[in-house]
C-alpha positions as CSV (number, residue, x, y, z in Angstrom):
1,M,59.5,-84.6,109.9
2,N,59.9,-81.9,107.2
3,M,56.1,-81.4,107.1
4,K,56.1,-80.9,110.9
5,I,58.9,-78.2,110.7
6,T,57.1,-76.5,107.8
7,S,53.8,-76.4,109.9
8,I,55.7,-74.8,112.8
9,L,57.3,-72.2,110.6
10,T,54.0,-71.4,109.0
11,G,52.4,-71.0,112.4
12,I,55.1,-68.6,113.5
13,L,54.8,-66.5,110.4
14,L,51.1,-66.3,110.7
15,A,51.3,-65.3,114.4
16,T,53.9,-62.6,113.5
17,A,51.8,-61.3,110.7
18,A,48.8,-61.1,113.0
19,F,50.8,-59.2,115.7
20,L,52.1,-56.7,113.2
21,M,48.7,-56.1,111.7
22,A,47.2,-55.5,115.2
23,Q,50.0,-52.9,115.9
24,A,49.4,-51.1,112.7
25,L,45.6,-50.9,113.3
26,S,45.8,-49.9,116.9
27,P,45.0,-46.1,117.4
28,N,47.0,-45.9,120.6
29,K,50.1,-47.3,119.1
30,R,50.3,-45.4,115.8
31,P,53.2,-43.0,115.8
32,D,52.4,-39.3,115.4
33,L,54.8,-38.3,112.6
34,S,53.2,-34.9,112.4
35,A,54.5,-34.0,115.8
36,S,58.2,-34.2,114.9
37,P,60.3,-31.0,115.4
38,S,60.6,-30.5,111.6
39,R,56.9,-31.0,111.0
40,P,54.6,-29.5,113.6
41,R,51.2,-31.0,114.3
42,S,48.4,-29.6,112.1
43,D,46.6,-28.2,115.2
44,D,49.7,-26.3,116.3
45,V,50.4,-24.5,113.0
46,G,50.3,-20.7,113.6
47,T,49.7,-21.1,117.3
48,S,53.1,-21.9,118.9
49,S,53.1,-20.1,122.2
50,T,56.7,-20.9,123.0
51,E,58.3,-19.2,120.1
52,A,59.9,-15.8,120.9
53,C,58.3,-12.8,119.2
54,D,60.2,-11.3,116.3
55,P,58.8,-8.3,114.5
56,Q,60.2,-9.5,111.1
57,T,58.4,-12.9,111.6
58,I,55.2,-11.2,112.7
59,A,55.3,-9.0,109.6
60,K,54.7,-12.2,107.5
61,A,52.7,-14.3,110.0
62,V,49.3,-15.8,109.4
63,K,46.2,-15.3,111.5
64,G,46.4,-17.2,114.7
65,Y,50.3,-17.1,114.9
66,T,51.2,-16.7,118.6
67,C,54.5,-15.8,120.2
68,V,55.9,-14.8,123.6
69,V,57.9,-11.8,124.8
70,K,60.0,-11.5,127.9
71,A,58.4,-8.4,129.3
72,K,58.8,-6.3,132.5
73,G,56.2,-8.4,134.4
74,G,57.2,-11.8,133.0
75,S,56.3,-13.7,129.8
76,V,53.5,-12.3,127.8
77,A,51.9,-14.0,124.8
78,W,50.8,-12.1,121.7
79,R,48.6,-13.3,118.8
80,V,48.0,-12.2,115.2
81,E,44.3,-11.7,115.5
82,A,43.5,-10.6,111.9
83,V,45.2,-10.4,108.5
84,I,43.7,-8.4,105.6
85,S,45.5,-8.5,102.3
86,T,44.9,-5.9,99.6
87,E,46.6,-5.0,96.3
88,S,48.6,-2.3,98.0
89,R,49.5,-3.9,101.4
90,T,48.7,-6.4,104.1
91,F,47.2,-5.3,107.4
92,R,47.7,-7.1,110.7
93,V,45.9,-6.7,114.0
94,M,47.8,-8.0,117.1
95,K,46.3,-8.9,120.5
96,D,48.1,-8.7,123.8
97,L,46.7,-11.9,125.4
98,K,47.6,-10.8,128.9
99,S,45.6,-7.5,128.9
100,G,43.2,-8.4,126.2
101,L,44.1,-5.3,124.2
102,Y,43.9,-5.4,120.4
103,V,46.3,-3.2,118.5
104,S,45.4,-2.1,115.0
105,D,47.8,-1.7,112.1
106,D,49.5,1.7,111.5
107,M,46.8,4.2,110.3
108,G,49.3,6.8,109.2
109,K,50.3,10.1,110.7
110,H,47.7,12.3,112.3
111,S,47.6,14.9,115.0
112,H,45.8,14.3,118.3
113,E,43.2,16.9,117.5
114,F,42.4,15.4,114.0
115,A,42.2,11.8,115.3
116,V,39.8,12.9,118.0
117,K,37.7,15.3,115.9
118,Q,37.3,12.8,113.0
119,N,36.9,9.8,115.3
120,L,39.4,7.9,113.1
121,C,39.4,4.8,115.3
122,D,35.8,4.3,114.2
123,S,36.1,5.5,110.6
124,P,35.1,3.1,107.9
125,D,38.0,4.4,105.9
126,Y,40.3,2.4,108.2
127,S,38.4,-0.8,108.6
128,N,41.2,-2.8,107.0
129,H,43.7,-1.4,109.5
130,R,41.4,-2.7,112.2
131,G,41.2,-6.1,110.6
132,N,37.5,-5.7,109.8
133,L,36.9,-6.7,113.5
134,T,33.5,-5.3,114.5
135,S,32.8,-7.4,117.6
136,V,35.1,-5.1,119.7
137,S,35.0,-1.4,120.4
138,W,37.9,0.5,118.9
139,R,39.2,3.7,120.5
140,L,42.2,6.0,120.6
141,P,44.6,4.6,123.1
142,S,45.1,6.5,126.4
143,G,48.6,7.4,127.2
144,Y,49.2,9.3,130.4
145,P,52.2,8.4,132.5
146,R,51.8,5.9,135.4
147,S,52.9,8.7,137.8
148,L,49.6,10.5,137.0
149,N,47.3,7.6,137.8
150,G,44.4,9.1,139.7
151,K,45.7,12.6,139.2
152,N,44.9,15.6,136.9
153,G,41.5,14.0,136.1
154,F,43.0,10.7,134.9
155,P,41.6,7.3,136.0
156,N,43.4,5.6,138.9
157,H,44.7,2.8,136.7
158,D,47.4,2.4,134.0
159,S,46.8,3.9,130.6
160,D,46.7,1.7,127.5
161,F,50.2,2.6,126.4
162,V,51.7,1.9,129.8
163,I,50.1,-1.5,129.8
164,L,51.3,-2.3,126.3
165,E,54.8,-1.1,127.1
166,D,54.8,-3.4,130.2
167,D,53.6,-6.2,128.0
168,G,56.4,-5.8,125.5
169,I,54.7,-4.1,122.5
170,R,58.1,-2.8,121.2
171,Q,59.2,-6.4,120.8
172,V,56.2,-7.3,118.7
173,I,55.1,-4.5,116.3
174,P,57.2,-4.2,113.1
175,G,58.8,-0.8,112.6
176,I,57.6,0.7,115.9
177,S,61.0,1.8,117.1
178,S,61.2,4.7,114.6
179,K,57.9,6.3,115.4
180,Y,55.9,8.3,118.0
181,F,52.2,7.4,118.6
182,V,49.2,9.5,119.3
183,S,47.2,9.0,122.5
184,S,43.9,10.3,123.6
185,S,45.3,11.8,126.8
186,E,45.6,15.6,126.9
187,A,48.4,17.1,128.9
188,G,46.2,20.0,130.0
189,K,47.3,23.5,131.2
190,P,49.1,25.6,130.4
191,A,48.9,24.3,126.9
192,D,45.5,22.6,126.3
193,Y,46.5,21.6,122.8
194,I,49.4,19.4,123.9
195,S,48.7,15.7,124.3
196,Y,50.8,12.8,125.6
197,G,52.3,10.5,123.1
198,F,54.2,7.1,123.2
199,D,57.8,6.9,122.1
200,G,58.2,3.7,120.1
201,E,62.0,3.7,120.4
202,F,62.4,4.1,124.2
203,G,58.9,3.3,125.5
204,G,58.4,6.6,127.3
205,I,55.2,8.6,127.5
206,D,55.7,12.4,127.2
207,A,53.7,15.5,126.5
208,G,54.4,16.8,123.0
209,C,55.3,13.3,121.7
210,N,52.4,13.7,119.2
211,G,55.0,15.4,116.9
212,N,52.8,18.2,115.8
213,G,50.7,16.0,113.6
214,M,53.7,13.8,112.5
215,A,53.0,11.0,115.0
216,S,51.5,7.7,113.9
217,L,48.1,6.4,114.9
218,R,47.3,2.9,116.1
219,C,43.9,2.2,117.7
220,V,43.2,-0.2,120.5
221,A,40.2,-2.3,121.4
222,Q,39.0,-4.7,124.1
């Protein structure tokens, strides 16, 4: 009798062990511990498209980090497209994933005339600012107001700075709110030397915003 009970118990134990072994080895049943909220999956690291953009976070983000802003036309995703670290500083290139526009790191203060004359957006002296990205064509961003689309010799479509403002650039770029930015768009007569510039604090585009050479320069590419 005792031997019979022992045999039954042994059979149950062996069956249980076999079941547990099958569960452990099954690829469809194995729990994905890496997908827990506190431990993101390895293929999601740096590419979370649901996280809200924060300039302070972006200032430390790795290449591939993606975030979303609530912009005028809805949600727009931005991605850190390149990170170049040197002894003096770290450069980051951002990409507006809606428009496809790349935005370089800050290249310092330059007048419209100097940026155009020296072709700074293609200068090898600023290759780090452009993330060493050579597969795209860099240029000085256009910046005429939307009200001038198709007028005064401007193309009948939005300028680069209008597009970037609509897509929430001021919620993305660290330190942008305290600066004006040079554009390629000349305001024209009566003062041919005046160009339009982008106001990083309020998002406006105005003639004379180039700050007499004291405005910052960021190039764009597509």
